[in-house]
C-alpha positions in Angstrom: -13.9 -15.6 1.4 -11.6 -16.4 4.4 -10.4 -19.5 2.7 -9.5 -17.4 -0.4 -7.7 -14.7 1.7 -5.5 -17.5 3.3 -4.9 -19.1 0.1 -3.5 -15.8 -1.4 -1.5 -14.9 1.8 2.3 -15.0 1.3 2.7 -17.5 4.3 0.3 -20.1 2.8 3.1 -22.2 0.9 5.4 -22.2 4.0 2.5 -23.4 6.2 1.6 -26.1 3.8 5.0 -27.3 3.6 5.7 -27.4 7.3 2.3 -29.3 7.7 3.1 -31.7 4.9 6.6 -32.3 6.4 5.1 -33.0 9.7 2.3 -35.2 8.2 5.1 -37.3 6.4 7.2 -37.6 9.7 3.8 -38.5 11.3 2.9 -41.0 8.6 6.5 -42.7 8.8 6.2 -42.7 12.8 2.8 -44.0 12.6 3.9 -46.7 9.9 6.8 -47.6 12.2 4.4 -48.0 15.2 2.0 -50.0 13.2 4.8 -52.4 11.9 6.1 -52.6 15.6 2.4 -53.4 16.8 2.0 -56.0 14.1 5.3 -57.5 14.9 4.5 -57.5 18.7 0.9 -59.0 17.9 2.6 -61.6 15.9 5.1 -62.4 18.8 2.1 -62.4 21.2 0.2 -64.9 19.0 3.3 -67.0 18.7 3.8 -66.7 22.4 0.3 -68.0 23.1 0.7 -70.7 20.7 3.9 -71.8 22.6 2.3 -71.7 25.9 -0.6 -73.9 24.7 1.9 -76.3 22.9 3.9 -76.7 26.1 0.7 -77.2 28.1 -0.4 -80.0 25.7 3.0 -81.5 25.8 3.0 -81.6 29.5 -0.4 -83.6 29.1 1.3 -85.8 26.4 4.3 -86.4 28.7 2.1 -87.5 31.6 0.1 -89.8 29.2 3.4 -91.2 28.2 4.5 -91.8 31.7 1.0 -93.3 32.5 1.2 -95.6 29.6 4.7 -96.6 30.4 3.5 -97.2 34.1 0.6 -99.5 33.0 2.9 -101.4 30.8 5.3 -102.1 33.6 2.6 -103.1 35.9 1.1 -105.5 33.3 4.3 -107.1 32.0 6.8 -106.4 34.9 9.2 -105.4 32.1 11.4 -102.5 33.3 11.6 -101.5 29.7 8.2 -99.8 30.1 9.7 -97.7 32.9 11.9 -95.6 30.5 9.0 -93.5 29.1 7.9 -92.9 32.7 11.4 -91.8 33.9 11.9 -89.5 30.7 8.3 -88.2 30.9 9.1 -86.7 34.3 12.4 -85.0 33.1 10.4 -83.7 30.0 7.7 -82.4 32.2 10.1 -80.5 34.2 11.9 -78.9 31.1 8.3 -77.9 30.0 7.7 -76.4 33.3 10.8 -74.4 33.1 9.8 -73.1 29.6 6.2 -72.3 30.7 7.5 -70.5 33.8 9.5 -68.4 31.5 6.8 -67.9 28.9 4.0 -66.7 31.5 6.5 -64.6 33.6 4.4 -61.5 32.7 1.2 -63.3 33.5 0.5 -63.5 37.3 -2.7 -65.5 36.8 -1.0 -68.2 34.7 2.0 -68.3 37.2 -0.5 -69.0 40.0 -2.0 -71.7 37.9 1.4 -73.2 36.9 2.2 -73.5 40.6 -1.1 -75.5 41.1 -0.4 -77.5 38.1 3.0 -78.3 39.1 1.6 -79.6 42.6 -0.9 -81.7 40.7 1.7 -83.2 38.3 4.1 -83.9 41.3 1.3 -85.7 43.2 0.4 -87.5 40.0 4.0 -88.6 39.2 4.4 -89.5 42.9 1.2 -91.6 42.5 2.6 -93.2 39.4 5.8 -94.1 41.4 3.6 -95.8 44.2 1.6 -97.7 41.9 4.8 -98.9 40.2 6.4 -99.9 43.6 3.1 -102.0 44.2 3.7 -103.9 41.1 7.6 -104.2 41.7 7.0 -105.6 45.3 4.3 -107.9 44.2 1.9 -106.6 46.7 -1.5 -108.4 46.7 -3.4 -105.6 48.5 -5.9 -105.0 45.7 -8.0 -102.5 47.6 -5.0 -100.2 48.4 -3.9 -100.7 44.7 -7.4 -99.7 43.6 -7.3 -96.6 45.8 -3.9 -95.5 44.6 -5.0 -96.2 40.9 -8.2 -94.2 41.7 -6.2 -91.3 43.3 -4.0 -91.3 40.1 -7.0 -91.1 37.9 -8.4 -88.0 40.0 -5.1 -86.4 39.8 -5.0 -86.9 36.2 -8.5 -85.6 35.8 -7.5 -82.5 38.1 -4.4 -82.0 35.7 -6.6 -82.1 32.5 -9.0 -79.6 34.0 -6.3 -77.2 35.2 -4.4 -77.6 31.6 -7.7 -76.9 29.7 -8.4 -73.9 32.1 -4.7 -72.6 31.3 -5.4 -73.3 27.5 -8.6 -71.4 27.8 -6.9 -68.4 29.2 -4.2 -68.5 26.6 -7.0 -68.9 23.9 -8.9 -65.9 25.3 -5.7 -63.9 25.1 -5.1 -65.2 21.6 -8.6 -64.2 20.3 -8.0 -60.7 22.0 -4.7 -60.3 20.4 -6.0 -61.5 17.1 -8.8 -58.9 17.4 -6.2 -56.2 18.2 -4.2 -57.4 15.3 -7.0 -57.3 12.8 -8.1 -53.8 14.1 -4.6 -52.5 13.6 -4.5 -54.3 10.1 -7.9 -52.6 9.2 -7.5 -49.1 10.6 -3.9 -48.2 10.2 -3.9 -48.5 6.3 -7.1 -46.5 6.0 -5.7 -43.9 8.4 -2.4 -43.8 6.6 -4.0 -43.6 3.1 -6.4 -40.7 4.3 -3.4 -38.9 5.8 -1.3 -39.5 2.7 -4.2 -38.2 0.5 -4.7 -35.2 2.7 -0.9 -34.6 2.4 -1.1 -34.9 -1.5 -4.1 -32.4 -1.6 -2.1 -29.8 0.6 1.0 -30.4 -1.5 -1.1 -29.8 -4.8 -2.5 -26.5 -3.2 1.0 -25.6 -2.5 2.0 -26.4 -6.0 -0.8 -24.6 -7.4 -0.1 -21.7 -5.3 3.7 -21.8 -6.3 2.8 -22.1 -9.8 0.4 -19.1 -9.5 3.2 -17.2 -7.6 5.4 -18.1 -10.5 3.1 -16.6 -13.0 2.8 -13.4 -11.0 6.5 -13.3 -10.6 6.8 -13.5 -14.3 4.4 -10.7 -14.8 6.0 -8.8 -12.1 9.5 -9.3 -13.8 7.9 -8.2 -17.2 6.6 -5.0 -15.5 9.8 -4.5 -13.9 11.6 -4.7 -17.1 9.1 -2.2 -18.6 9.5 0.0 -15.4 13.3 -0.3 -15.8 13.1 0.8 -19.5 10.7 3.5 -18.5 12.9 4.7 -15.8 15.8 4.9 -18.3 13.8 6.9 -20.7 12.5 9.1 -17.9 16.2 9.7 -16.9 17.0 10.6 -20.4 14.0 12.9 -20.8 14.4 14.6 -17.4 18.2 14.7 -17.6 19.1 13.0 -14.3 21.0 9.7 -13.5 21.0 7.4 -10.6 23.7 6.0 -8.5 24.2 3.7 -5.6 27.0 3.3 -3.2 27.5 0.0 -1.2 29.0 1.2 2.1 30.4 -2.2 3.4 32.0 -2.9 -0.1 32.8 0.7 -0.8 31.6 0.1 -4.5 29.6 2.4 -6.7 26.9 1.7 -9.4 26.1 4.4 -12.0 22.9 4.2 -14.1 23.5 4.5 -18.1 22.2 8.1 -18.1 24.6 9.3 -15.4 27.5 8.4 -17.8 25.5 10.5 -20.4 25.3 13.3 -18.1 29.3 13.3 -18.2 29.1 13.1 -22.0 30.3 9.5 -22.0 28.7 6.3 -23.3 27.2 4.0 -20.6 29.9 1.8 -19.1 32.8 3.6 -20.8 34.8 3.7 -17.6 35.1 1.9 -14.2 32.4 3.0 -11.8 34.5 4.6 -9.0 34.5 8.0 -7.4 37.8 8.6 -8.5 37.1 8.3 -12.2 34.0 10.5 -11.7 36.1 13.1 -10.2 38.0 13.3 -13.4 35.0 15.1 -15.0 34.3 17.7 -12.3 35.3 21.3 -13.0 38.8 22.0 -11.4 37.1 24.8 -9.3 34.6 22.5 -7.9 36.8 19.3 -7.2 37.7 20.3 -3.6 34.0 21.3 -2.7 32.6 18.0 -4.2 35.5 15.9 -2.6 34.9 17.3 1.0 31.1 16.5 0.5 32.0 13.0 -0.7 34.2 12.4 2.4 31.4 13.7 4.6 29.0 11.4 2.8 31.3 8.4 3.7 31.3 9.5 7.3 27.6 10.5 7.7 26.1 8.1 5.2 24.3 11.0 3.7 24.8 13.5 1.0 22.9 17.0 1.2 22.0 18.7 -2.1 25.1 20.0 -3.7 25.5 21.8 -7.2 28.9 21.5 -9.1 29.9 21.8 -12.6 31.4 19.0 -15.0 33.2 19.4 -18.2 32.5 17.2 -21.1 35.3 16.1 -23.5 33.8 18.5 -25.9 34.5 21.3 -23.7 30.9 22.0 -22.9 30.4 22.8 -19.2 27.3 21.5 -17.4 25.7 22.2 -13.9 24.8 19.2 -12.0 22.9 18.8 -8.8 23.2 15.6 -6.6 21.4 14.2 -3.5 21.9 11.0 -1.7 19.9 9.2 1.2 21.2 6.2 3.2 18.9 3.1 3.4 19.3 -0.3 4.9 17.9 -3.2 2.9 16.3 -6.5 4.2 19.7 -8.2 4.4 21.0 -5.3 6.7 23.3 -3.9 4.1 23.6 -0.2 4.2 23.4 1.6 0.9 23.5 5.2 -0.2 20.9 5.9 -2.9 21.2 9.1 -4.9 20.3 11.0 -7.9 22.1 13.5 -10.1 20.2 16.0 -12.3 21.5 18.2 -15.2 20.3 21.8 -14.1 22.2 23.6 -16.7 18.8 24.8 -18.3 17.5 25.9 -15.1 20.6 27.9 -14.3 20.4 29.5 -17.7 16.6 30.3 -17.1 17.4 31.6 -13.7 20.0 34.0 -15.1 17.7 35.0 -17.9 14.8 35.5 -15.2 17.3 37.6 -12.9 18.1 39.8 -16.1 14.4 40.2 -16.8 13.6 40.9 -13.1 16.3 43.7 -13.3 14.6 45.1 -16.6 11.3 44.8 -14.8 12.6 46.5 -11.8 14.0 49.3 -14.1 10.5 49.6 -15.7 8.8 49.9 -12.4 11.1 52.6 -11.6 10.3 54.3 -14.9 6.5 53.7 -14.3 6.7 55.2 -10.7 8.6 58.1 -12.6 5.7 58.3 -15.1 3.1 58.3 -12.1 5.2 61.2 -10.6 5.1 63.1 -13.8 1.5 62.2 -14.6 0.3 63.4 -11.0 2.5 66.4 -10.9 4.4 67.6 -14.1 1.5 67.0 -16.4 -1.2 68.0 -14.2 0.3 71.5 -13.5 0.5 72.8 -17.2 -2.9 71.3 -17.8 -4.4 73.2 -14.7 -2.9 76.4 -16.1 -4.5 75.6 -19.4 -7.8 75.4 -18.0 -7.2 78.4 -15.7 -6.2 80.7 -18.4 -8.9 79.4 -20.7 -11.4 80.1 -18.0 -10.2 83.6 -17.7 -10.3 84.1 -21.3 -13.9 83.1 -21.6 -14.8 85.3 -18.8 -13.0 88.5 -20.0 -13.3 87.9 -23.8 -16.4 86.1 -24.4 -18.0 88.9 -26.1 -15.2 89.6 -28.4 -14.9 86.1 -30.0 -16.4 85.5 -33.2 -18.6 82.3 -33.7 -15.6 80.2 -34.9 -13.5 81.6 -32.0 -16.1 80.4 -29.6 -16.2 76.9 -31.1 -12.4 76.7 -30.9 -12.4 77.7 -27.3 -15.0 75.0 -26.5 -13.0 72.4 -28.3 -9.8 73.5 -26.4 -12.0 73.2 -23.1 -13.3 69.6 -24.0 -9.9 68.5 -25.0 -8.4 69.7 -21.7 -11.2 67.9 -19.7 -10.5 64.6 -21.7 -6.9 65.0 -21.0 -7.5 65.5 -17.2 -9.8 62.3 -17.2 -7.4 60.4 -19.1 -4.5 61.3 -16.7 -6.9 60.4 -13.7 -7.8 57.1 -15.2 -4.2 56.2 -16.2 -3.2 56.8 -12.5 -6.1 54.7 -11.2 -4.9 51.9 -13.6 -1.4 52.2 -12.5 -2.3 51.9 -9.0 -4.4 48.6 -9.4 -1.9 47.1 -11.7 0.2 45.6 -8.6 -1.3 45.8 -5.1 0.6 45.3 -1.8 -2.6 45.4 0.0 -3.5 42.4 2.2 -6.8 40.7 1.7 -9.2 41.0 4.9 -12.8 40.1 5.7 -15.0 43.0 4.5 -18.7 43.9 4.4 -19.3 43.7 0.6 -22.8 45.4 1.2 -21.2 48.4 2.8 -18.7 48.7 -0.2 -21.5 48.3 -2.7 -23.5 51.2 -0.9 -20.4 53.5 -0.7 -20.0 53.1 -4.3 -23.6 54.1 -5.2 -23.2 57.0 -2.9 -20.3 58.2 -5.0 -22.6 57.9 -8.1 -25.6 59.4 -6.4 -25.8 62.6 -8.6 -25.7 60.6 -11.7 -28.4 57.9 -10.4 -30.7 60.8 -9.6 -30.1 62.6 -12.7 -31.0 59.4 -14.8 -33.8 58.3 -12.5 -32.1 54.9 -12.4 -33.4 51.9 -10.4 -30.7 49.7 -8.5 -31.9 46.5 -6.9 -29.4 44.4 -4.7 -29.4 41.4 -2.6 -27.6 40.4 0.8 -24.0 39.6 0.0 -21.9 37.7 2.6 -18.6 38.9 3.9 -15.5 38.1 1.7 -11.7 38.5 2.0 -11.0 41.3 -0.4 -9.1 44.5 -0.9 -11.8 46.9 0.3 -11.0 50.1 -1.8 -10.5 48.1 -4.9 -13.8 46.2 -4.7 -15.4 49.6 -4.1 -13.9 51.0 -7.2 -14.8 47.8 -9.0 -18.5 48.2 -8.2 -18.4 52.0 -8.8 -16.8 51.4 -12.5 -19.3 48.7 -13.4 -22.4 50.7 -12.1 -21.0 54.0 -13.7 -20.6 52.0 -17.0 -24.3 50.8 -16.9 -25.3 54.4 -16.4 -23.0 55.8 -19.0 -24.3 53.4 -21.7 -28.0 53.5 -20.7 -30.7 53.6 -23.3 -32.3 57.1 -24.2 -35.8 55.8 -24.4 -36.0 54.2 -21.0 -34.8 54.8 -17.5 -31.8 52.7 -16.3 -32.5 49.5 -14.3 -29.6 47.6 -12.7 -29.9 44.5 -10.9 -27.2 43.0 -8.7 -27.5 39.4 -7.6 -25.3 37.0 -5.8 -24.8 33.1 -5.7 -22.2 30.6 -4.6 -21.0 28.2 -7.5 -18.7 25.1 -7.9 -16.1 25.6 -10.2 -16.8 22.2 -11.9 -20.5 23.2 -12.4 -19.7 26.4 -14.5 -18.0 26.1 -17.9 -16.6 29.4 -17.7 -14.5 28.4 -14.6 -12.6 25.7 -16.8 -9.1 27.2 -15.7 -10.2 27.8 -12.1 -7.6 27.2 -9.3 -10.2 27.0 -6.6 -13.2 24.8 -5.9 -15.7 27.3 -4.9 -16.4 30.9 -6.0 -18.5 33.9 -5.0 -20.5 35.0 -8.0 -21.8 38.6 -8.2 -23.7 39.6 -11.2 -24.5 43.2 -12.5 -26.9 43.4 -15.3 -28.7 46.4 -16.9 -31.1 47.4 -19.6 -28.7 49.7 -21.4 -27.7 49.8 -25.1 -25.6 46.6 -24.7 -23.0 45.4 -27.3 -22.3 42.7 -29.8 -20.9 39.4 -28.0 -18.0 39.4 -30.3 -16.5 42.4 -28.4 -17.1 40.6 -25.0 -13.4 40.1 -24.3 -12.2 43.3 -26.2 -14.0 45.7 -24.0 -11.4 44.8 -21.0 -8.6 45.9 -23.2 -6.8 49.1 -22.2 -7.9 52.2 -24.3 -10.5 50.0 -26.2 -13.7 51.8 -27.0 -16.8 50.6 -28.9 -18.4 53.9 -29.2 -17.4 57.4 -30.7 -16.1 59.8 -28.0 -18.6 62.5 -29.2 -21.5 60.1 -28.4 -20.2 58.8 -25.0 -17.5 60.2 -22.8 -14.7 58.0 -21.4 -11.2 57.0 -21.8 -11.5 53.2 -22.5 -9.7 52.4 -19.3 -12.5 51.8 -16.7 -13.3 48.2 -17.5 -9.5 47.7 -17.8 -9.3 48.6 -14.2 -12.2 46.3 -13.4 -10.1 43.4 -15.0 -7.0 44.4 -13.2 -9.0 44.5 -9.8 -10.4 41.1 -10.3 -7.0 39.6 -11.4 -5.6 40.9 -8.1 -8.1 38.8 -6.3 -7.4 35.8 -8.3 -10.8 35.8 -9.7 -12.6 36.2 -13.2 -14.9 38.8 -14.9 -17.0 37.9 -17.8 -19.2 40.2 -20.0 -22.4 39.2 -22.0 -24.3 41.7 -24.1 -27.1 42.0 -26.5 -27.7 45.2 -28.7 -30.5 47.2 -27.3 -31.3 44.8 -24.6 -28.5 45.3 -22.1 -25.5 44.0 -20.7 -24.5 41.2 -17.8 -21.1 41.4 -16.0 -20.3 38.4 -13.8 -17.7 38.5 -11.3 -16.0 35.6 -9.7 -14.2 35.7 -6.5 -12.6 32.6 -5.0 -14.1 31.3 -1.8 -11.0 31.6 0.5 
């Protein structure tokens, strides 16, 4: 795992090349050292051979001198003295060469001194023996002693020479072993090192090849991304630009040309050429922003207009931010967006807001009229109708009594309708702030408001403990009052009303009805009853303003109560759903976000 991570790292190739370079340098140095060692070993072997040759030549020269001396003694011919005289000279030359050759060997230098002394004595001995022969001396005893002495000297010289040769042979053997060791180990080591270097270089090559493949794919993805960016600029109506601060040069994307009503690359990419398209009234403002941009290396949001050759005026919004790339070059990267549609939408929205504000004023005027001007004549109608019933009741015919009753009912419905409309308008938009509230207390207060109806219908209401919530208290109390009142109003005639109120907490992702939810969790309060119910096809229509499922003569109401419930739940960013089954009952589910 670690090796794989190292192989994939960005520095792997660099490290391999550095290691390979050092390995090659090391191999070259080691090869040079090996060749130098071989040369040195060869020189030392040759040096040893030279020493041995010189030592053997000394022995040969002494033998020649000895032979010449014996020939002279036997023949008394001075011609035999020539090898003796030349031998001494040659021995001195060999000694000088040996002294030079063994200058780095103290032991051989010491042996050489001892050998020189023995040779000098031997040569002196040969000279003494020669003098005996030259003077025709007859002291054979003394001659034998001199001859024996010479023989002893010769034996000692041979021993010393053999000893010195054995030393050189030991050195030769040791140097041969070193040479063989170098000759064996160095090629194997060099081969192994070269093989390792090749393996590393192959790994680097494989890594480079892999990187090239990745780079190729990245380039392809960049091409796709570039094309996608171009398409995105076209779709989103924006273009990009880049200003190289040091070179004072600009780059415009293709779509930036299009935002000016031109074809890509149709003019030189300079700020002067760009300014030719700017609306005359905005040139000064944009120019000052550009000058500030060049000074501060930044361009805040700025909106200006451009004029196309066709005469079309477009609104553009630009923004720029300075960056420093890896090479230390400062650039200002910016985007320019065509916001003409946004400006148009904004103007349209402003117009609609003005219309809405006017409608709100009219609605406020309507509320005033509904609460004052409409209420006043209605109260008078009901007042005079009440007096008429009290004073003229006995004078009415049967048909007159029915007309008076109908007028009274119509006036009552009118008052109820006005009250419901006022309630609906008050819940249409609330400026109240959400605050933590005791839902159980609000539910209890709603039941208290309906206490007379609950007792009259002998209704049973069961509730559970509900946690505190952030709500608009008076609206939630009204919500409970409307829903419980709705269950009491549409109760079945053959059984007492039973209303069950339950609570649970749900995840939006777990409830199919919350597919458009904005929050993750919701409080769910469920109010179910055993009333007359309704067909499920009307589950959404019952929340529509003035929508009634039953005749007004069968069940009283204005068709506004459930619409008010829907508005209250909307004010809390929640949901309300209804589920019904004829003659079985209805279930209302309220979802309030868990804030």
